[in-house]
C-alpha positions as CSV (number, residue, x, y, z in Angstrom):
1,M,7.0,-1.3,15.3
2,Y,3.9,0.8,15.8
3,D,2.5,-2.1,17.8
4,W,5.7,-2.0,19.8
5,A,5.4,1.7,20.4
6,T,1.7,1.7,21.5
7,N,1.5,-1.4,23.6
8,G,3.4,0.2,26.5
9,Y,0.5,2.7,26.8
10,Q,-2.1,0.0,26.4
11,V,-0.7,-2.1,29.2
12,T,0.8,0.4,31.6
13,T,-1.7,3.3,31.3
14,A,-4.9,1.8,30.0
15,S,-4.9,-1.6,31.6
16,A,-2.5,-2.2,34.5
17,L,-1.0,0.8,36.3
18,F,-3.2,3.8,35.8
19,P,-6.5,2.0,36.6
20,V,-5.1,0.8,39.9
21,F,-3.7,4.3,40.7
22,F,-7.1,5.8,39.8
23,V,-9.0,3.4,42.0
24,E,-6.5,3.4,44.9
25,A,-5.3,7.0,45.0
26,I,-7.1,9.5,42.7
27,V,-10.7,8.8,43.6
28,P,-11.4,9.8,47.3
29,E,-13.2,7.4,49.6
30,G,-17.0,8.0,49.5
31,F,-16.9,9.7,46.0
32,S,-20.5,10.3,44.9
33,L,-22.0,10.8,41.4
34,F,-25.5,12.3,41.1
35,G,-25.9,12.1,44.8
36,R,-25.1,8.4,45.0
37,E,-21.9,6.8,46.2
38,I,-20.2,4.8,43.3
39,P,-17.3,2.4,43.5
40,A,-14.1,3.7,41.9
41,S,-14.0,0.7,39.6
42,G,-17.5,1.6,38.4
43,L,-16.5,5.1,37.6
44,W,-13.5,3.8,35.6
45,G,-15.9,1.7,33.6
46,L,-18.0,4.8,32.8
47,G,-14.8,6.5,31.6
48,L,-14.0,3.7,29.2
49,A,-17.5,3.8,27.8
50,T,-17.3,7.6,27.2
51,A,-14.1,7.2,25.2
52,A,-15.7,4.4,23.2
53,I,-18.7,6.6,22.3
54,L,-16.4,9.4,21.1
55,V,-14.5,7.1,18.8
56,F,-17.8,5.6,17.5
57,M,-18.8,9.1,16.3
58,M,-15.5,9.8,14.5
59,A,-13.9,6.6,13.1
60,P,-15.9,5.7,9.9
61,V,-16.0,9.3,8.6
62,L,-12.2,9.9,9.1
63,G,-11.6,6.5,7.5
64,A,-13.6,7.4,4.4
65,V,-11.8,10.7,4.1
66,A,-8.4,9.0,4.4
67,D,-9.2,6.4,1.6
68,F,-10.0,9.2,-0.9
69,T,-7.2,11.6,0.0
70,L,-4.3,9.2,0.8
71,L,-4.1,10.6,4.3
72,K,-3.9,7.4,6.3
73,R,-0.3,8.0,7.3
74,K,-0.9,11.6,8.2
75,F,-4.0,10.8,10.2
76,L,-2.0,8.0,12.0
77,M,0.7,10.5,12.8
78,A,-1.7,13.2,14.1
79,F,-3.6,10.8,16.5
80,A,-0.3,9.2,17.6
81,W,1.2,12.5,18.6
82,G,-2.0,13.7,20.2
83,G,-2.2,10.4,22.2
84,C,1.4,10.7,23.3
85,L,0.7,14.2,24.6
86,F,-2.4,13.4,26.6
87,A,-0.8,10.1,27.9
88,S,2.2,12.0,29.1
89,L,0.1,14.7,30.7
90,L,-1.4,12.1,33.0
91,F,1.9,12.5,35.0
92,F,0.1,15.6,36.5
93,A,-2.9,13.5,37.7
94,T,-2.7,13.6,41.4
95,P,-5.0,12.3,44.2
96,G,-8.3,14.1,44.2
97,M,-8.1,15.3,40.6
98,V,-10.9,12.9,39.5
99,W,-12.3,14.8,36.5
100,L,-9.0,16.0,35.1
101,S,-7.6,12.5,35.3
102,L,-10.6,11.0,33.5
103,A,-10.6,13.8,30.8
104,L,-6.9,13.2,30.0
105,F,-7.3,9.5,29.9
106,I,-10.4,9.7,27.7
107,A,-8.5,12.0,25.3
108,A,-5.5,9.7,25.2
109,Q,-7.7,6.6,24.7
110,V,-9.6,8.3,21.9
111,C,-6.4,9.2,20.1
112,Y,-5.0,5.7,20.6
113,T,-8.1,3.9,19.3
114,S,-8.6,6.4,16.4
115,G,-5.0,6.0,15.3
116,N,-5.4,2.2,15.1
117,V,-8.1,2.7,12.4
118,F,-5.5,3.9,10.0
119,Y,-2.8,1.6,11.3
120,N,-5.0,-1.4,10.7
121,A,-6.0,-0.1,7.3
122,F,-2.4,-0.6,6.0
123,L,-2.7,-4.4,6.5
124,P,-4.5,-5.2,3.2
125,S,-1.9,-3.3,1.2
126,L,1.0,-5.0,3.0
127,A,-0.2,-8.7,2.9
128,S,-1.9,-11.2,0.7
129,D,-4.9,-13.1,2.0
130,E,-2.6,-16.1,2.7
131,D,-0.2,-14.0,4.7
132,M,-2.6,-11.8,6.7
133,D,-2.9,-14.2,9.7
134,S,0.9,-14.5,9.9
135,I,1.6,-10.7,9.6
136,S,-1.2,-9.6,11.8
137,G,0.0,-12.1,14.4
138,R,3.6,-11.0,14.2
139,G,2.4,-7.4,14.7
140,F,0.6,-8.3,17.9
141,A,3.6,-10.4,19.0
142,Y,6.0,-7.5,18.5
143,G,3.6,-5.3,20.4
144,Y,3.5,-7.6,23.4
145,V,7.4,-7.6,23.5
146,G,7.5,-3.8,23.3
147,G,4.8,-3.5,25.9
148,A,6.5,-6.1,28.2
149,L,9.8,-4.2,28.0
150,Q,8.1,-0.8,28.8
151,F,6.0,-2.3,31.5
152,T,9.1,-3.9,33.0
153,L,10.6,-0.4,33.3
154,A,7.4,0.8,34.9
155,L,7.3,-2.1,37.3
156,G,11.0,-1.5,38.3
157,L,10.2,2.2,39.0
158,V,7.2,1.3,41.2
159,S,8.8,-1.7,43.0
160,G,12.1,0.0,43.6
161,H,10.9,3.5,44.3
162,G,12.4,3.5,47.8
163,Y,15.9,2.6,46.6
164,I,16.0,5.6,44.3
165,G,14.5,8.1,46.7
166,L,11.0,8.4,45.2
167,S,7.6,8.2,46.8
168,Q,5.4,5.4,45.5
169,E,3.0,8.0,44.1
170,L,5.7,9.8,42.2
171,A,7.1,6.5,40.9
172,V,3.7,5.6,39.5
173,R,3.3,8.9,37.8
174,L,6.8,8.7,36.3
175,A,6.0,5.1,35.1
176,I,2.9,6.5,33.3
177,L,4.9,9.3,31.8
178,T,7.4,6.8,30.4
179,A,4.6,5.0,28.5
180,G,3.7,8.2,26.7
181,L,7.4,8.9,25.8
182,W,7.8,5.3,24.7
183,W,4.9,5.7,22.3
184,V,6.2,8.9,20.7
185,G,9.8,7.6,20.5
186,F,9.3,4.3,18.8
187,S,6.4,5.4,16.6
188,A,8.9,7.7,14.8
189,Y,10.4,4.5,13.3
190,T,7.1,3.7,11.7
191,F,6.5,7.2,10.3
192,F,10.0,7.3,8.9
193,H,9.7,4.0,7.0
194,L,6.0,3.5,6.3
195,E,4.9,4.7,2.9
196,E,1.3,5.1,1.6
197,T,0.9,3.9,-2.0
198,P,-2.3,4.1,-4.0
199,P,-4.0,0.9,-5.1
200,P,-4.2,0.1,-8.8
201,G,-6.7,2.3,-10.6
202,Y,-6.9,4.7,-7.7
203,R,-8.1,8.3,-8.4
204,E,-7.5,10.7,-5.6
205,K,-10.1,13.2,-4.7
206,T,-9.2,16.7,-3.6
207,F,-11.2,19.0,-1.4
208,R,-11.2,22.8,-1.1
209,N,-11.5,22.8,2.7
210,P,-11.7,20.4,5.6
211,A,-15.5,20.8,5.8
212,A,-15.9,19.5,2.3
213,A,-13.8,16.5,3.1
214,I,-15.8,15.7,6.2
215,R,-19.1,16.1,4.2
216,H,-17.7,13.6,1.7
217,G,-16.7,11.3,4.5
218,V,-20.1,11.4,6.0
219,S,-21.7,10.7,2.6
220,Q,-19.4,7.8,1.9
221,T,-20.0,6.3,5.4
222,W,-23.7,6.5,4.9
223,A,-23.4,4.8,1.4
224,T,-21.4,2.0,2.9
225,T,-23.8,1.6,5.8
226,R,-26.7,1.2,3.4
227,L,-24.8,-1.4,1.4
228,L,-23.8,-3.6,4.4
229,P,-27.1,-5.5,4.5
230,K,-26.4,-6.7,0.9
231,F,-23.3,-8.5,2.1
232,P,-24.7,-10.7,4.9
233,A,-21.5,-12.7,5.6
234,L,-19.5,-9.6,6.4
235,L,-22.3,-8.0,8.4
236,L,-22.7,-11.2,10.4
237,F,-19.0,-11.2,11.2
238,L,-19.2,-7.6,12.4
239,L,-22.1,-8.5,14.7
240,A,-20.3,-11.6,16.0
241,F,-17.2,-9.4,16.6
242,F,-19.4,-6.8,18.4
243,F,-20.5,-9.4,21.0
244,Y,-17.3,-11.4,21.7
245,N,-15.1,-8.3,21.6
246,D,-17.4,-6.7,24.1
247,G,-16.4,-9.4,26.6
248,I,-12.7,-9.2,25.8
249,Q,-12.4,-5.5,26.1
250,T,-14.4,-5.4,29.3
251,V,-12.2,-8.1,30.9
252,I,-9.0,-6.2,29.8
253,G,-10.4,-2.8,30.9
254,V,-11.6,-3.7,34.3
255,A,-9.1,-6.5,35.3
256,A,-6.8,-4.3,37.3
257,A,-9.7,-2.5,39.0
258,Y,-11.3,-5.9,39.8
259,G,-8.1,-7.2,41.2
260,K,-7.7,-4.2,43.5
261,D,-11.3,-3.4,44.5
262,E,-12.8,-6.9,44.7
263,L,-9.8,-9.3,45.3
264,N,-7.9,-6.8,47.5
265,L,-4.6,-7.5,45.7
266,G,-1.5,-5.3,46.0
267,T,-0.4,-3.1,43.2
268,Q,2.8,-5.1,42.6
269,A,0.9,-8.4,42.3
270,I,-1.4,-6.8,39.7
271,M,1.5,-5.4,37.7
272,I,3.4,-8.7,37.7
273,T,0.2,-10.4,36.4
274,F,0.0,-7.9,33.5
275,L,3.7,-8.5,32.8
276,I,3.0,-12.2,32.6
277,V,0.1,-11.6,30.2
278,Q,2.5,-9.6,27.9
279,F,5.1,-12.3,27.7
280,V,2.6,-15.2,27.3
281,A,0.6,-13.2,24.7
282,F,3.7,-12.9,22.5
283,A,3.8,-16.7,22.2
284,G,0.0,-16.9,22.0
285,A,-0.3,-14.6,19.0
286,L,2.3,-16.7,17.1
287,I,0.7,-20.0,18.1
288,F,-2.8,-19.0,17.1
289,S,-1.5,-17.7,13.8
290,R,0.0,-21.1,13.0
291,L,-3.1,-22.8,14.4
292,A,-5.2,-20.8,11.9
293,R,-3.3,-22.4,9.0
294,I,-4.3,-25.8,10.3
295,T,-7.9,-25.3,11.4
296,G,-8.9,-22.2,9.5
297,T,-9.0,-18.7,10.9
298,K,-12.6,-18.9,12.0
299,N,-12.2,-22.1,13.9
300,A,-9.2,-20.8,15.7
301,V,-11.1,-17.7,16.8
302,L,-14.0,-20.0,18.1
303,L,-11.5,-22.0,20.1
304,S,-10.2,-18.8,21.7
305,L,-13.8,-17.8,22.7
306,A,-14.3,-21.1,24.5
307,V,-11.2,-20.3,26.6
308,W,-12.4,-16.7,27.2
309,S,-15.7,-18.1,28.6
310,G,-13.6,-20.1,31.1
311,V,-11.7,-17.0,32.1
312,V,-14.7,-15.1,33.5
313,I,-16.0,-18.2,35.3
314,Y,-12.5,-18.7,36.8
315,A,-12.4,-14.9,37.8
316,Y,-15.8,-15.1,39.5
317,F,-14.6,-17.9,41.8
318,L,-11.2,-16.4,42.7
319,R,-10.9,-15.9,46.4
320,E,-10.0,-12.6,48.0
321,G,-6.2,-12.3,48.2
322,D,-5.5,-15.3,45.9
323,I,-2.3,-14.0,44.2
324,I,-1.4,-17.3,42.7
325,G,-4.8,-17.7,41.2
326,F,-4.6,-14.2,39.7
327,F,-1.2,-15.2,38.1
328,V,-2.8,-18.3,36.6
329,L,-5.6,-16.2,35.3
330,G,-3.0,-13.9,33.6
331,I,-1.4,-16.9,31.9
332,I,-4.7,-18.1,30.5
333,V,-5.7,-14.6,29.3
334,G,-2.3,-14.1,27.7
335,T,-2.6,-17.3,25.7
336,V,-5.8,-16.3,24.0
337,L,-5.6,-12.5,24.0
338,G,-3.1,-11.8,21.2
339,G,-4.4,-14.8,19.1
340,N,-8.0,-13.6,19.1
341,Q,-7.2,-10.0,18.4
342,A,-4.7,-10.8,15.6
343,L,-7.0,-13.3,13.9
344,S,-10.1,-11.1,14.1
345,R,-8.2,-8.3,12.4
346,S,-6.8,-10.5,9.6
347,L,-10.1,-12.3,9.1
348,F,-11.9,-9.0,8.6
349,A,-9.1,-7.6,6.4
350,S,-9.4,-10.6,4.1
351,M,-13.1,-9.9,3.5
352,I,-13.0,-6.2,2.6
353,P,-11.9,-4.3,-0.6
354,R,-8.4,-3.1,-0.4
355,E,-9.1,0.3,-2.0
356,S,-11.5,1.2,0.9
357,A,-9.5,-0.3,3.7
358,A,-9.6,2.7,6.0
359,N,-13.3,3.2,5.6
360,F,-14.0,-0.4,6.4
361,F,-11.6,-0.4,9.3
362,G,-13.5,2.6,10.5
363,F,-16.6,0.4,10.7
364,F,-14.5,-2.3,12.3
365,T,-13.4,0.2,15.0
366,V,-17.0,1.4,15.4
367,F,-18.1,-2.2,16.2
368,H,-14.9,-2.5,18.3
369,K,-15.8,0.6,20.3
370,L,-19.6,-0.1,20.4
371,S,-18.7,-3.4,21.9
372,A,-16.6,-1.7,24.5
373,I,-19.6,0.4,25.6
374,L,-22.1,-2.2,26.8
375,G,-19.6,-4.3,28.8
376,P,-18.1,-1.5,30.9
377,L,-21.6,0.0,31.4
378,L,-22.8,-3.4,32.5
379,F,-19.8,-3.9,34.8
380,G,-20.2,-0.4,36.3
381,G,-24.0,-0.6,36.7
382,M,-23.9,-4.0,38.3
383,A,-21.1,-3.0,40.6
384,L,-23.2,0.0,41.7
385,L,-26.3,-2.1,42.0
386,F,-24.8,-5.0,44.0
387,G,-21.9,-3.3,45.7
388,S,-19.7,-6.0,44.2
389,A,-18.1,-6.6,40.8
390,R,-18.4,-10.5,41.0
391,P,-21.9,-10.7,39.4
392,A,-20.7,-8.3,36.6
393,I,-17.6,-10.3,35.8
394,L,-19.6,-13.5,35.5
395,A,-22.3,-11.9,33.3
396,I,-19.7,-11.2,30.7
397,I,-19.8,-14.8,29.6
398,I,-23.0,-14.1,27.6
399,F,-21.0,-11.9,25.2
400,F,-18.7,-14.8,24.4
401,I,-21.5,-17.3,23.9
402,V,-23.6,-15.0,21.6
403,G,-20.5,-14.0,19.6
404,A,-19.4,-17.6,19.1
405,L,-22.8,-18.6,17.9
406,L,-22.9,-15.8,15.4
407,L,-19.4,-16.4,14.2
408,A,-20.1,-20.1,13.6
409,C,-22.7,-19.0,11.0
410,V,-20.3,-16.7,9.0
411,D,-19.5,-18.0,5.5
412,V,-15.9,-16.8,5.1
413,K,-15.5,-18.0,1.6
414,K,-18.6,-16.2,0.4
415,A,-17.5,-13.0,2.1
416,R,-14.1,-13.1,0.4
417,A,-15.6,-13.8,-2.9
418,S,-18.0,-10.8,-2.7
419,R,-15.2,-8.2,-2.2
420,G,-15.2,-7.3,-5.9
421,L,-18.9,-6.5,-5.8
422,W,-18.6,-3.6,-3.4
423,Q,-17.6,-1.0,-6.0
424,S,-20.3,-2.0,-8.5
425,S,-22.9,-1.9,-5.8
426,E,-22.2,1.7,-4.8
427,P,-24.9,4.2,-5.7
428,G,-24.2,5.8,-9.1
429,A,-21.5,3.3,-10.1
């Protein structure tokens, strides 16, 4: 249900509606940065990169603190409520308010991503290795249904604004507001029912003040970082994930801006495409979860990366104004989006010690967010350099190729077998 609650924000605010509103209405024509005119889509990419850098600095430390204090649930609640607040305040982002709009979005995005560290960390305690693919896939599937329903509401507001006496700008801002309210409303179900239980043999640490807890988190994060090279299979997976997720997150983050700025598509066409992605991704997440049982989780992820490579090639050759082609692109993306994300999460969860799940998912998020820095920077930089986003969208294929090659070398059985060695390898153990 937390996936259900947050996916409305992810699709309406972070992916489909607000990026288009930012490019089309908020950023004035001829906007300059450091004395040089920059495309609105390039500025959006820089905003995504900034949010990723902030999460990179926070996630592992907070994860380590949560593991030793049984605070995963409280951290999740704090970031969820903060994200809801900032996402709702985007209602007040009007044309010309470039920096305020970016600041509110970056704050909401940081809260959303940081909260997912603790949300994902519950997976190892809720599922066995055999069930992780299925449960992770169902989580993403529920999320896509919730996101689709919220986005349908947003699409109805924007498409029918004239019938209810609203301007298009006000309808867009109201739709963005509903995503924040959807988040806070349905996440209450999660917080009411979800309980945090300590793993067997757990000994909770207490700290006199927040500063002491943070110092411990930094120390634990550094200790884990030093140990990672001793577990090459897990480290290799994180490097593979770093590259291929860079491509995925870049495509998701810039798709709406690319459709508006480069393909000259209307807002409604872009929103309908994202709605198609949500419904198709529901089935895709479940299909890939079942496929993983037949081929193995790693092979299913590799298959999805081959399709993602085809996505960016297809996007490069799309003609300006090709609405049907953009719809087809949405169907392809939806098929592999949920499957790749769900299986990557469950594959990582099956290779880490359960008692340190939040700490390790902090690292997972670091690689997730680091991988979301290079792609948007590349996209924004190439858009600025060439005055077009087409070369940038095609260049993303390198991330999928490198990620697939690294993932093919990961020994999953060895990584799972080495989980019990983490604790004995820690300094002083």
